[in-house]
ROSE-4610 file (N, C-alpha, C; in Angstrom, 1 decimal, always signed):
// ROSE-4610
residu = [M/M/M/T/T/T/S/S/S/E/E/E/P/P/P/P/P/P/L/L/L/L/L/L/D/D/D/A/A/A/W/W/W/A/A/A/A/A/A/E/E/E/L/L/L/A/A/A/R/R/R/A/A/A/L/L/L/D/D/D/L/L/L/P/P/P/Q/Q/Q/D/D/D/F/F/F/A/A/A/T/T/T/D/D/D/V/V/V/P/P/P/L/L/L/V/V/V/L/L/L/D/D/D/L/L/L/A/A/A/R/R/R/D/D/D/A/A/A/A/A/A/H/H/H/S/S/S/V/V/V/A/A/A/R/R/R/P/P/P/A/A/A/A/A/A/P/P/P/V/V/V/T/T/T/T/T/T/F/F/F/L/L/L/V/V/V/G/G/G/Y/Y/Y/A/A/A/A/A/A/A/A/A/L/L/L/R/R/R/G/G/G/G/G/G/S/S/S/V/V/V/E/E/E/D/D/D/V/V/V/E/E/E/R/R/R/A/A/A/T/T/T/E/E/E/I/I/I/A/A/A/T/T/T/R/R/R/L/L/L/A/A/A/L/L/L/A/A/A/H/H/H/A/A/A/D/D/D/P/P/P/E/E/E/E/E/E/P/P/P/S/S/S/G/G/G/S/S/S]
num = [1/1/1/2/2/2/3/3/3/4/4/4/5/5/5/6/6/6/7/7/7/8/8/8/9/9/9/10/10/10/11/11/11/12/12/12/13/13/13/14/14/14/15/15/15/16/16/16/17/17/17/18/18/18/19/19/19/20/20/20/21/21/21/22/22/22/23/23/23/24/24/24/25/25/25/26/26/26/27/27/27/28/28/28/29/29/29/30/30/30/31/31/31/32/32/32/33/33/33/34/34/34/35/35/35/36/36/36/37/37/37/38/38/38/39/39/39/40/40/40/41/41/41/42/42/42/43/43/43/44/44/44/45/45/45/46/46/46/47/47/47/48/48/48/49/49/49/50/50/50/51/51/51/52/52/52/53/53/53/54/54/54/55/55/55/56/56/56/57/57/57/58/58/58/59/59/59/60/60/60/61/61/61/62/62/62/63/63/63/64/64/64/65/65/65/66/66/66/67/67/67/68/68/68/69/69/69/70/70/70/71/71/71/72/72/72/73/73/73/74/74/74/75/75/75/76/76/76/77/77/77/78/78/78/79/79/79/80/80/80/81/81/81/82/82/82/83/83/83/84/84/84/85/85/85/86/86/86/87/87/87/88/88/88/89/89/89/90/90/90/91/91/91/92/92/92]
x = [-2.9/-3.4/-4.6/-5.4/-6.7/-7.4/-8.2/-8.9/-9.8/-10.1/-10.9/-11.9/-13.6/-14.3/-14.0/-14.2/-13.8/-14.3/-14.9/-15.5/-15.0/-13.7/-12.8/-11.7/-11.8/-10.2/-11.0/-11.8/-12.8/-13.1/-13.2/-13.0/-11.8/-10.7/-9.8/-8.9/-9.4/-9.0/-9.7/-10.9/-12.0/-11.3/-10.7/-10.0/-9.0/-8.4/-6.9/-6.9/-8.3/-7.9/-8.9/-9.4/-10.5/-9.1/-8.4/-6.7/-6.1/-6.2/-5.0/-3.2/-4.0/-2.4/-2.5/-1.0/-0.8/-1.8/-1.6/-2.0/-2.0/-0.5/-0.1/-0.3/-0.7/-1.0/-1.7/-1.2/-2.2/-2.2/-3.4/-3.5/-2.8/-2.2/-2.4/-3.1/-4.7/-5.7/-5.8/-5.2/-4.8/-4.0/-2.7/-1.7/-2.4/-3.5/-3.6/-4.8/-5.7/-6.3/-5.6/-4.4/-4.1/-3.0/-2.5/-2.2/-3.5/-4.3/-5.3/-5.8/-6.0/-6.7/-5.5/-4.5/-3.3/-3.6/-3.7/-3.4/-4.8/-6.4/-7.3/-7.6/-6.9/-7.1/-5.5/-4.8/-3.4/-3.8/-3.9/-3.7/-5.1/-5.6/-7.4/-7.9/-9.6/-10.1/-10.2/-9.8/-9.7/-7.5/-7.2/-6.2/-5.7/-6.7/-6.3/-6.1/-7.7/-7.3/-6.4/-6.1/-4.7/-3.4/-3.5/-2.1/-1.8/-3.4/-2.9/-2.4/-3.5/-2.6/-1.3/-1.1/+0.7/+1.4/+1.3/+2.1/+2.2/+0.9/+1.3/+1.5/+1.3/+2.2/+3.5/+4.2/+5.7/+6.3/+5.3/+5.4/+6.2/+4.9/+5.2/+6.2/+6.4/+7.8/+9.3/+8.8/+9.9/+10.3/+9.3/+9.3/+8.1/+7.4/+6.6/+6.4/+7.4/+8.1/+6.8/+6.8/+6.4/+7.0/+8.4/+9.8/+9.3/+9.2/+8.8/+7.6/+6.2/+5.2/+5.2/+6.3/+6.2/+7.1/+8.1/+9.0/+8.2/+7.3/+6.6/+5.6/+4.8/+3.9/+5.0/+5.6/+6.5/+6.7/+7.2/+7.6/+6.2/+4.7/+3.8/+3.3/+2.9/+3.2/+3.5/+4.6/+6.0/+5.6/+5.5/+5.0/+3.5/+2.7/+1.3/+1.1/+1.6/+2.2/+2.7/+3.3/+3.6/+2.9/+1.7/+1.2/-0.3/+0.0/-1.3/-1.1/-2.5/-2.4/-2.3/-1.2/-1.2/-2.0/-3.0/-4.0/-5.4/-5.2/-5.9/-5.6/-7.2/-6.8/-6.9/-5.8/-5.0/-6.4/-6.4/-7.3/-8.7/-8.9/-10.1/-10.7]
y = [+8.0/+7.8/+8.3/+7.6/+8.0/+9.5/+9.3/+11.5/+10.6/+12.0/+12.0/+13.0/+13.1/+14.1/+15.0/+16.5/+17.3/+16.7/+16.2/+16.0/+15.3/+14.3/+14.2/+14.4/+15.9/+17.0/+17.9/+17.9/+18.4/+17.5/+16.4/+15.7/+15.4/+15.7/+15.1/+16.3/+17.6/+18.5/+18.9/+18.5/+18.4/+17.8/+16.4/+15.5/+16.2/+16.5/+16.7/+18.2/+18.5/+19.8/+19.5/+18.3/+17.6/+16.9/+16.2/+15.9/+16.7/+17.5/+18.9/+18.4/+18.2/+18.5/+19.7/+20.2/+21.7/+21.9/+23.3/+24.1/+23.9/+23.9/+23.4/+22.0/+21.3/+19.7/+19.2/+18.9/+18.6/+16.9/+16.5/+14.8/+14.5/+13.6/+13.7/+12.2/+12.8/+12.4/+11.2/+11.4/+10.3/+9.3/+9.6/+8.8/+8.0/+8.0/+7.4/+6.2/+6.8/+5.8/+5.2/+5.3/+4.5/+3.4/+4.0/+2.5/+1.5/+1.9/+1.7/+0.9/+0.9/-0.2/-1.1/-0.9/-1.8/-2.6/-2.4/-3.2/-4.2/-3.5/-4.2/-5.0/-4.8/-5.5/-7.0/-6.2/-7.4/-8.7/-7.4/-8.4/-9.2/-8.4/-8.5/-7.3/-6.9/-6.2/-5.2/-5.8/-5.6/-4.8/-5.1/-5.1/-3.5/-2.6/-1.5/-0.5/-0.4/+0.6/-0.2/-1.2/-2.0/-1.1/-0.8/-0.7/+0.5/+1.6/+2.6/+3.7/+2.6/+3.5/+2.9/+1.7/+1.4/+2.2/+2.8/+3.5/+4.4/+5.5/+6.4/+6.7/+5.9/+5.6/+5.3/+4.5/+4.6/+6.1/+6.2/+8.1/+8.9/+9.0/+9.5/+9.6/+7.9/+7.4/+8.3/+8.4/+8.6/+10.4/+10.9/+12.4/+12.9/+12.1/+13.0/+13.9/+13.9/+14.5/+14.0/+15.0/+14.3/+12.8/+13.3/+12.2/+11.0/+11.0/+9.8/+9.5/+9.5/+9.3/+8.8/+9.4/+8.7/+7.3/+7.4/+6.5/+5.1/+5.5/+4.2/+3.9/+4.4/+4.2/+3.4/+3.9/+2.7/+1.4/+1.6/+0.4/-1.0/-0.5/-0.8/-1.4/-0.4/-0.5/-1.6/-2.2/-2.7/-4.5/-3.9/-5.2/-5.8/-5.1/-5.3/-6.2/-5.1/-5.3/-7.5/-7.7/-9.0/-9.6/-9.5/-10.6/-10.5/-9.9/-10.3/-11.3/-11.8/-13.0/-12.7/-13.6/-13.9/-14.0/-14.9/-14.7/-14.3/-13.2/-12.2/-11.1/-11.0/-9.7/-8.2/-7.8/-6.5/-5.3/-4.8/-3.4/-3.9/-4.7/-5.2/-4.6]
z = [-9.2/-8.1/-8.1/-7.0/-6.6/-6.4/-7.1/-7.3/-5.8/-5.0/-4.2/-3.7/-3.5/-3.5/-2.4/-2.3/-1.9/-0.5/-0.1/+1.0/+2.1/+1.6/+2.3/+3.0/+1.8/+2.4/+3.3/+3.1/+4.7/+5.9/+5.7/+6.5/+7.4/+6.5/+6.9/+7.6/+7.4/+8.1/+9.2/+9.5/+10.6/+11.5/+10.9/+12.3/+12.5/+11.7/+11.9/+13.2/+13.1/+14.3/+15.7/+15.3/+16.8/+17.3/+16.4/+17.3/+17.5/+17.5/+17.5/+17.3/+16.3/+14.9/+14.8/+14.5/+14.0/+12.9/+13.1/+12.4/+10.6/+10.4/+8.8/+8.9/+9.8/+8.9/+8.0/+6.7/+5.4/+5.2/+4.9/+5.0/+3.3/+2.6/+1.5/+1.6/+1.2/+1.2/+0.0/-1.6/-2.3/-2.5/-1.4/-1.2/+0.1/+0.5/+1.6/+1.1/+0.8/-0.8/-1.3/-1.6/-2.7/-2.1/-0.6/+0.1/+0.9/+1.0/+1.4/+0.4/-0.6/-1.6/-2.0/-1.9/-2.0/-1.3/-0.2/+1.3/+1.1/+0.9/+1.0/-0.3/-1.4/-2.7/-2.6/-1.9/-2.1/-1.2/-0.2/+1.4/+2.1/+2.5/+2.7/+3.2/+2.4/+2.8/+4.4/+5.5/+6.9/+6.8/+5.8/+6.2/+5.6/+5.0/+4.9/+6.4/+6.7/+7.9/+8.8/+9.3/+10.0/+9.1/+7.6/+7.1/+7.5/+7.2/+7.0/+8.3/+9.5/+11.3/+11.2/+10.8/+11.2/+10.3/+9.5/+8.7/+9.2/+9.3/+10.4/+11.5/+12.5/+13.6/+13.8/+12.4/+12.3/+11.7/+10.8/+10.7/+11.5/+12.2/+13.5/+14.6/+14.5/+15.7/+15.1/+13.6/+12.8/+12.9/+13.3/+13.2/+12.8/+11.9/+11.2/+10.1/+9.9/+8.3/+7.1/+5.6/+4.5/+4.1/+4.1/+3.9/+4.8/+6.3/+6.9/+6.8/+5.9/+5.4/+4.5/+3.4/+2.3/+2.1/+3.2/+3.3/+3.9/+4.7/+5.5/+4.9/+3.7/+2.8/+1.5/+1.1/-0.2/+0.7/+1.8/+2.7/+2.6/+3.1/+3.2/+1.9/+1.0/-0.3/-1.0/-0.8/-1.4/-0.4/+0.2/+1.1/+0.5/+0.9/+0.2/-1.0/-1.9/-3.2/-3.2/-2.6/-2.4/-2.3/-1.3/-0.9/-2.0/-3.2/-4.1/-4.8/-5.2/-5.3/-7.1/-7.7/-9.3/-10.1/-9.7/-10.1/-10.2/-9.4/-9.8/-10.7/-11.1/-11.8/-11.3/-11.8/-11.5/-11.6/-10.8/-10.6/-10.1/-9.8/-8.5/-7.6]
């Protein structure tokens, strides 16, 4: 799992407040970063923001629970990794 600088936790919390998300809302920053990495490295760099947006939107439509986020992330990760070039070294 990706480790993130504390700045990202602070940024996520500030943005959540600005977007009027519930006060108890917490972003799983490492989960989002891992998803973005897999999409960027397996599909194309611009796939990272598109993927994270679509996963968040799908999870929200399903109710927005932690389980909804995890399920949508699993689907997107599996799909992204299926697009990986077998000729590319892993961890690029």
